[in-house]
N, CA, C and O atoms as CSV, one atom per row, in Angstrom:
chain,resi,resn,atom,element,x,y,z
A,1,MET,N,N,0.840,-1.181,0.000
A,1,MET,CA,C,0.000,0.000,0.000
A,1,MET,C,C,0.885,1.244,0.000
A,1,MET,O,O,1.809,1.341,0.807
A,2,ILE,N,N,0.620,2.176,-0.874
A,2,ILE,CA,C,1.374,3.416,-0.933
A,2,ILE,C,C,0.576,4.506,-0.236
A,2,ILE,O,O,-0.594,4.732,-0.543
A,3,VAL,N,N,1.218,5.168,0.695
A,3,VAL,CA,C,0.583,6.237,1.455
A,3,VAL,C,C,1.088,7.559,0.916
A,3,VAL,O,O,2.288,7.722,0.698
A,4,THR,N,N,0.192,8.502,0.699
A,4,THR,CA,C,0.611,9.821,0.249
A,4,THR,C,C,0.260,10.852,1.298
A,4,THR,O,O,-0.722,10.702,2.026
A,5,ARG,N,N,1.055,11.888,1.373
A,5,ARG,CA,C,0.813,12.999,2.296
A,5,ARG,C,C,1.170,14.289,1.588
A,5,ARG,O,O,2.063,14.317,0.742
A,6,SER,N,N,0.480,15.342,1.932
A,6,SER,CA,C,0.787,16.628,1.314
A,6,SER,C,C,1.883,17.370,2.071
A,6,SER,O,O,2.477,18.306,1.536
A,7,SER,N,N,2.156,16.963,3.307
A,7,SER,CA,C,3.251,17.576,4.057
A,7,SER,C,C,3.895,16.505,4.924
A,7,SER,O,O,3.217,15.578,5.367
A,8,PRO,N,N,5.187,16.621,5.171
A,8,PRO,CA,C,5.865,15.591,5.948
A,8,PRO,C,C,5.428,15.596,7.397
A,8,PRO,O,O,5.083,16.645,7.942
A,9,PRO,N,N,5.439,14.412,8.035
A,9,PRO,CA,C,5.135,14.391,9.460
A,9,PRO,C,C,6.229,15.103,10.236
A,9,PRO,O,O,7.344,15.233,9.732
A,10,PRO,N,N,5.948,15.567,11.443
A,10,PRO,CA,C,6.961,16.273,12.227
A,10,PRO,C,C,8.224,15.433,12.386
A,10,PRO,O,O,8.158,14.265,12.769
A,11,GLY,N,N,9.367,16.032,12.091
A,11,GLY,CA,C,10.647,15.349,12.238
A,11,GLY,C,C,11.024,14.460,11.075
A,11,GLY,O,O,12.070,13.812,11.123
A,12,ALA,N,N,10.203,14.403,10.018
A,12,ALA,CA,C,10.515,13.532,8.881
A,12,ALA,C,C,11.798,13.975,8.211
A,12,ALA,O,O,12.137,15.158,8.191
A,13,SER,N,N,12.511,12.992,7.658
A,13,SER,CA,C,13.774,13.319,7.013
A,13,SER,C,C,13.512,13.832,5.607
A,13,SER,O,O,13.668,13.106,4.625
A,14,GLY,N,N,13.120,15.067,5.530
A,14,GLY,CA,C,12.955,15.783,4.282
A,14,GLY,C,C,11.788,15.348,3.426
A,14,GLY,O,O,11.131,14.348,3.714
A,15,ALA,N,N,11.539,16.086,2.398
A,15,ALA,CA,C,10.575,15.747,1.361
A,15,ALA,C,C,10.912,16.578,0.144
A,15,ALA,O,O,10.026,17.050,-0.570
A,16,ALA,N,N,12.210,16.754,-0.088
A,16,ALA,CA,C,12.663,17.578,-1.194
A,16,ALA,C,C,12.233,16.987,-2.522
A,16,ALA,O,O,12.037,17.713,-3.497
A,17,LYS,N,N,12.086,15.673,-2.563
A,17,LYS,CA,C,11.560,15.020,-3.754
A,17,LYS,C,C,10.247,14.370,-3.381
A,17,LYS,O,O,9.496,14.916,-2.574
A,18,GLY,N,N,9.961,13.233,-3.944
A,18,GLY,CA,C,8.669,12.625,-3.739
A,18,GLY,C,C,8.549,11.631,-2.608
A,18,GLY,O,O,7.488,11.027,-2.452
A,19,HIS,N,N,9.586,11.430,-1.806
A,19,HIS,CA,C,9.525,10.437,-0.741
A,19,HIS,C,C,10.084,10.990,0.551
A,19,HIS,O,O,10.916,11.897,0.546
A,20,LEU,N,N,9.619,10.437,1.656
A,20,LEU,CA,C,10.120,10.851,2.956
A,20,LEU,C,C,10.026,9.692,3.926
A,20,LEU,O,O,9.345,8.702,3.657
A,21,ILE,N,N,10.704,9.812,5.048
A,21,ILE,CA,C,10.701,8.800,6.090
A,21,ILE,C,C,10.004,9.368,7.325
A,21,ILE,O,O,10.360,10.445,7.804
A,22,ASP,N,N,9.015,8.644,7.835
A,22,ASP,CA,C,8.319,9.041,9.050
A,22,ASP,C,C,9.091,8.471,10.238
A,22,ASP,O,O,9.102,7.256,10.434
A,23,PRO,N,N,9.735,9.324,11.031
A,23,PRO,CA,C,10.564,8.831,12.130
A,23,PRO,C,C,9.780,8.096,13.215
A,23,PRO,O,O,10.349,7.272,13.930
A,24,ALA,N,N,8.500,8.376,13.346
A,24,ALA,CA,C,7.690,7.692,14.350
A,24,ALA,C,C,7.421,6.240,13.967
A,24,ALA,O,O,7.156,5.406,14.832
A,25,ALA,N,N,7.490,5.941,12.680
A,25,ALA,CA,C,7.201,4.586,12.207
A,25,ALA,C,C,8.460,3.786,11.875
A,25,ALA,O,O,8.417,2.556,11.851
A,26,CYS,N,N,9.571,4.461,11.622
A,26,CYS,CA,C,10.811,3.787,11.207
A,26,CYS,C,C,11.393,2.969,12.353
A,26,CYS,O,O,11.554,3.466,13.468
A,27,VAL,N,N,11.709,1.699,12.063
A,27,VAL,CA,C,12.335,0.823,13.052
A,27,VAL,C,C,13.761,0.457,12.637
A,27,VAL,O,O,14.353,-0.462,13.204
A,28,ALA,N,N,14.307,1.159,11.664
A,28,ALA,CA,C,15.682,0.954,11.185
A,28,ALA,C,C,15.938,-0.493,10.781
A,28,ALA,O,O,16.987,-1.050,11.103
A,29,CYS,N,N,14.996,-1.100,10.084
A,29,CYS,CA,C,15.119,-2.508,9.688
A,29,CYS,C,C,16.007,-2.707,8.458
A,29,CYS,O,O,16.392,-3.836,8.154
A,30,LEU,N,N,16.331,-1.636,7.754
A,30,LEU,CA,C,17.195,-1.636,6.570
A,30,LEU,C,C,16.512,-2.116,5.289
A,30,LEU,O,O,17.161,-2.155,4.244
A,31,ALA,N,N,15.242,-2.478,5.326
A,31,ALA,CA,C,14.560,-2.959,4.125
A,31,ALA,C,C,14.589,-1.924,3.010
A,31,ALA,O,O,14.855,-2.264,1.857
A,32,CYS,N,N,14.321,-0.674,3.337
A,32,CYS,CA,C,14.310,0.377,2.316
A,32,CYS,C,C,15.712,0.602,1.749
A,32,CYS,O,O,15.878,0.785,0.543
A,33,ALA,N,N,16.703,0.588,2.611
A,33,ALA,CA,C,18.084,0.803,2.166
A,33,ALA,C,C,18.549,-0.323,1.250
A,33,ALA,O,O,19.261,-0.085,0.275
A,34,ARG,N,N,18.151,-1.529,1.563
A,34,ARG,CA,C,18.570,-2.682,0.741
A,34,ARG,C,C,17.910,-2.680,-0.629
A,34,ARG,O,O,18.508,-3.139,-1.602
A,35,THR,N,N,16.695,-2.174,-0.717
A,35,THR,CA,C,15.972,-2.204,-1.983
A,35,THR,C,C,16.254,-0.991,-2.877
A,35,THR,O,O,15.963,-1.030,-4.072
A,36,CYS,N,N,16.810,0.070,-2.319
A,36,CYS,CA,C,17.051,1.299,-3.086
A,36,CYS,C,C,18.090,1.065,-4.183
A,36,CYS,O,O,19.232,0.720,-3.882
A,37,PRO,N,N,17.708,1.248,-5.460
A,37,PRO,CA,C,18.637,0.972,-6.559
A,37,PRO,C,C,19.808,1.952,-6.650
A,37,PRO,O,O,20.841,1.625,-7.232
A,38,THR,N,N,19.656,3.137,-6.085
A,38,THR,CA,C,20.737,4.131,-6.152
A,38,THR,C,C,21.467,4.295,-4.827
A,38,THR,O,O,22.338,5.155,-4.694
A,39,LYS,N,N,21.110,3.467,-3.842
A,39,LYS,CA,C,21.732,3.528,-2.508
A,39,LYS,C,C,21.577,4.911,-1.886
A,39,LYS,O,O,22.493,5.425,-1.244
A,40,ALA,N,N,20.403,5.501,-2.086
A,40,ALA,CA,C,20.126,6.846,-1.574
A,40,ALA,C,C,19.672,6.840,-0.117
A,40,ALA,O,O,19.529,7.903,0.486
A,41,ILE,N,N,19.444,5.658,0.458
A,41,ILE,CA,C,18.949,5.581,1.829
A,41,ILE,C,C,20.025,4.983,2.732
A,41,ILE,O,O,20.604,3.938,2.435
A,42,ARG,N,N,20.270,5.664,3.820
A,42,ARG,CA,C,21.213,5.205,4.839
A,42,ARG,C,C,20.491,5.201,6.178
A,42,ARG,O,O,19.641,6.054,6.433
A,43,VAL,N,N,20.829,4.246,7.027
A,43,VAL,CA,C,20.258,4.209,8.364
A,43,VAL,C,C,21.326,4.675,9.338
A,43,VAL,O,O,22.390,4.068,9.457
A,44,ARG,N,N,21.024,5.758,10.027
A,44,ARG,CA,C,21.949,6.348,10.998
A,44,ARG,C,C,21.174,6.675,12.265
A,44,ARG,O,O,20.063,7.203,12.207
A,45,GLU,N,N,21.760,6.361,13.397
A,45,GLU,CA,C,21.154,6.684,14.694
A,45,GLU,C,C,19.715,6.185,14.795
A,45,GLU,O,O,18.845,6.875,15.325
A,46,GLY,N,N,19.474,4.971,14.277
A,46,GLY,CA,C,18.163,4.354,14.401
A,46,GLY,C,C,17.085,4.897,13.490
A,46,GLY,O,O,15.900,4.677,13.742
A,47,LEU,N,N,17.471,5.611,12.420
A,47,LEU,CA,C,16.491,6.201,11.518
A,47,LEU,C,C,17.008,6.171,10.080
A,47,LEU,O,O,18.154,6.530,9.812
A,48,ALA,N,N,16.151,5.740,9.169
A,48,ALA,CA,C,16.484,5.776,7.745
A,48,ALA,C,C,16.430,7.219,7.265
A,48,ALA,O,O,15.522,7.970,7.623
A,49,ARG,N,N,17.405,7.597,6.455
A,49,ARG,CA,C,17.463,8.958,5.909
A,49,ARG,C,C,17.706,8.878,4.408
A,49,ARG,O,O,18.483,8.050,3.934
A,50,ILE,N,N,17.034,9.747,3.674
A,50,ILE,CA,C,17.142,9.758,2.220
A,50,ILE,C,C,18.102,10.851,1.780
A,50,ILE,O,O,17.978,12.001,2.203
A,51,ASN,N,N,19.059,10.493,0.933
A,51,ASN,CA,C,19.946,11.459,0.297
A,51,ASN,C,C,19.255,11.864,-1.005
A,51,ASN,O,O,19.269,11.110,-1.978
A,52,TYR,N,N,18.656,13.047,-1.022
A,52,TYR,CA,C,17.860,13.467,-2.173
A,52,TYR,C,C,18.686,13.766,-3.415
A,52,TYR,O,O,18.129,13.890,-4.506
A,53,GLU,N,N,19.976,13.881,-3.275
A,53,GLU,CA,C,20.832,14.047,-4.449
A,53,GLU,C,C,20.947,12.735,-5.217
A,53,GLU,O,O,21.214,12.745,-6.418
A,54,LEU,N,N,20.750,11.611,-4.542
A,54,LEU,CA,C,20.831,10.294,-5.179
A,54,LEU,C,C,19.461,9.710,-5.503
A,54,LEU,O,O,19.351,8.857,-6.384
A,55,CYS,N,N,18.418,10.152,-4.812
A,55,CYS,CA,C,17.072,9.597,-4.980
A,55,CYS,C,C,16.532,9.885,-6.384
A,55,CYS,O,O,16.609,11.013,-6.871
A,56,VAL,N,N,15.984,8.846,-7.026
A,56,VAL,CA,C,15.406,9.001,-8.362
A,56,VAL,C,C,13.881,8.838,-8.350
A,56,VAL,O,O,13.265,8.678,-9.404
A,57,ASP,N,N,13.277,8.879,-7.158
A,57,ASP,CA,C,11.815,8.804,-7.007
A,57,ASP,C,C,11.205,7.542,-7.609
A,57,ASP,O,O,10.123,7.595,-8.195
A,58,CYS,N,N,11.887,6.416,-7.468
A,58,CYS,CA,C,11.361,5.176,-8.038
A,58,CYS,C,C,10.258,4.558,-7.187
A,58,CYS,O,O,9.429,3.811,-7.704
A,59,GLY,N,N,10.234,4.859,-5.888
A,59,GLY,CA,C,9.208,4.334,-5.002
A,59,GLY,C,C,9.476,2.945,-4.458
A,59,GLY,O,O,8.628,2.386,-3.762
A,60,ALA,N,N,10.632,2.373,-4.754
A,60,ALA,CA,C,10.958,1.030,-4.257
A,60,ALA,C,C,10.930,0.982,-2.730
A,60,ALA,O,O,10.503,-0.016,-2.151
A,61,CYS,N,N,11.374,2.034,-2.086
A,61,CYS,CA,C,11.390,2.079,-0.617
A,61,CYS,C,C,9.982,2.062,-0.048
A,61,CYS,O,O,9.734,1.432,0.979
A,62,VAL,N,N,9.061,2.747,-0.705
A,62,VAL,CA,C,7.681,2.822,-0.242
A,62,VAL,C,C,7.041,1.439,-0.306
A,62,VAL,O,O,6.332,1.036,0.616
A,63,VAL,N,N,7.287,0.725,-1.380
A,63,VAL,CA,C,6.726,-0.610,-1.556
A,63,VAL,C,C,7.335,-1.588,-0.555
A,63,VAL,O,O,6.622,-2.430,-0.008
A,64,GLU,N,N,8.615,-1.491,-0.313
A,64,GLU,CA,C,9.332,-2.438,0.539
A,64,GLU,C,C,9.099,-2.237,2.029
A,64,GLU,O,O,9.171,-3.203,2.789
A,65,CYS,N,N,8.827,-1.029,2.467
A,65,CYS,CA,C,8.716,-0.732,3.897
A,65,CYS,C,C,7.452,-1.332,4.496
A,65,CYS,O,O,6.342,-0.904,4.182
A,66,ARG,N,N,7.629,-2.324,5.361
A,66,ARG,CA,C,6.494,-2.996,5.996
A,66,ARG,C,C,5.941,-2.213,7.181
A,66,ARG,O,O,4.841,-2.492,7.656
A,67,GLN,N,N,6.699,-1.246,7.650
A,67,GLN,CA,C,6.253,-0.431,8.788
A,67,GLN,C,C,5.440,0.783,8.347
A,67,GLN,O,O,4.816,1.446,9.175
A,68,GLY,N,N,5.446,1.072,7.058
A,68,GLY,CA,C,4.756,2.250,6.555
A,68,GLY,C,C,5.508,3.540,6.831
A,68,GLY,O,O,4.922,4.623,6.818
A,69,ALA,N,N,6.811,3.423,7.080
A,69,ALA,CA,C,7.624,4.609,7.387
A,69,ALA,C,C,8.092,5.339,6.139
A,69,ALA,O,O,8.269,6.556,6.170
A,70,ALA,N,N,8.293,4.625,5.051
A,70,ALA,CA,C,8.675,5.260,3.791
A,70,ALA,C,C,7.391,5.679,3.093
A,70,ALA,O,O,6.544,4.845,2.775
A,71,LEU,N,N,7.257,6.965,2.860
A,71,LEU,CA,C,6.022,7.513,2.324
A,71,LEU,C,C,6.248,8.227,1.005
A,71,LEU,O,O,7.311,8.803,0.772
A,72,ALA,N,N,5.254,8.186,0.156
A,72,ALA,CA,C,5.261,8.978,-1.068
A,72,ALA,C,C,4.587,10.300,-0.733
A,72,ALA,O,O,3.415,10.326,-0.358
A,73,ALA,N,N,5.309,11.374,-0.865
A,73,ALA,CA,C,4.767,12.702,-0.555
A,73,ALA,C,C,4.132,13.275,-1.822
A,73,ALA,O,O,4.789,13.386,-2.857
A,74,SER,N,N,2.874,13.633,-1.734
A,74,SER,CA,C,2.196,14.192,-2.902
A,74,SER,C,C,2.436,15.691,-2.980
A,74,SER,O,O,2.771,16.337,-1.986
A,75,THR,N,N,2.263,16.217,-4.154
A,75,THR,CA,C,2.420,17.656,-4.358
A,75,THR,C,C,1.117,18.347,-3.948
A,75,THR,O,O,0.041,17.942,-4.387
A,76,PRO,N,N,1.203,19.374,-3.119
A,76,PRO,CA,C,-0.017,20.087,-2.719
A,76,PRO,C,C,-0.712,20.722,-3.922
A,76,PRO,O,O,-0.040,21.196,-4.838
A,77,PRO,N,N,-2.039,20.738,-3.934
A,77,PRO,CA,C,-2.776,21.342,-5.044
A,77,PRO,C,C,-2.364,22.783,-5.339
A,77,PRO,O,O,-2.400,23.209,-6.493
A,78,SER,N,N,-1.974,23.535,-4.313
A,78,SER,CA,C,-1.573,24.925,-4.548
A,78,SER,C,C,-0.343,25.001,-5.436
A,78,SER,O,O,-0.202,25.954,-6.203
A,79,ASP,N,N,0.554,24.018,-5.352
A,79,ASP,CA,C,1.729,24.004,-6.209
A,79,ASP,C,C,1.367,23.656,-7.644
A,79,ASP,O,O,2.018,24.123,-8.578
A,80,LEU,N,N,0.341,22.845,-7.827
A,80,LEU,CA,C,-0.056,22.438,-9.172
A,80,LEU,C,C,-0.749,23.571,-9.924
A,80,LEU,O,O,-0.731,23.586,-11.155
A,81,GLN,N,N,-1.350,24.506,-9.222
A,81,GLN,CA,C,-2.085,25.590,-9.866
A,81,GLN,C,C,-1.175,26.536,-10.645
A,81,GLN,O,O,-1.646,27.257,-11.525
A,82,ARG,N,N,0.118,26.542,-10.336
A,82,ARG,CA,C,0.989,27.467,-11.056
A,82,ARG,C,C,1.340,26.971,-12.452
A,82,ARG,O,O,1.945,27.712,-13.226
A,83,PHE,N,N,0.980,25.743,-12.792
A,83,PHE,CA,C,1.331,25.192,-14.118
A,83,PHE,C,C,0.192,25.329,-15.083
A,83,PHE,O,O,0.309,24.922,-16.239
């Protein structure tokens, strides 16, 4: 199941691209890091973190995360109105 949010949960590790990590749900199991094709996810201090310079928005982490901590962040409607 893919979960979308218009804004990151408090303390989430960024949302500069289309994915983020919810720190309240992350158990540092490494599933997302192992599945990431570009190795953009690292687990440090008990929390998965996304390196957005390497992330290609493939969504593999979202599919693999059994805890629901890797989330697909949707674009807010206000941002879409400018196009």
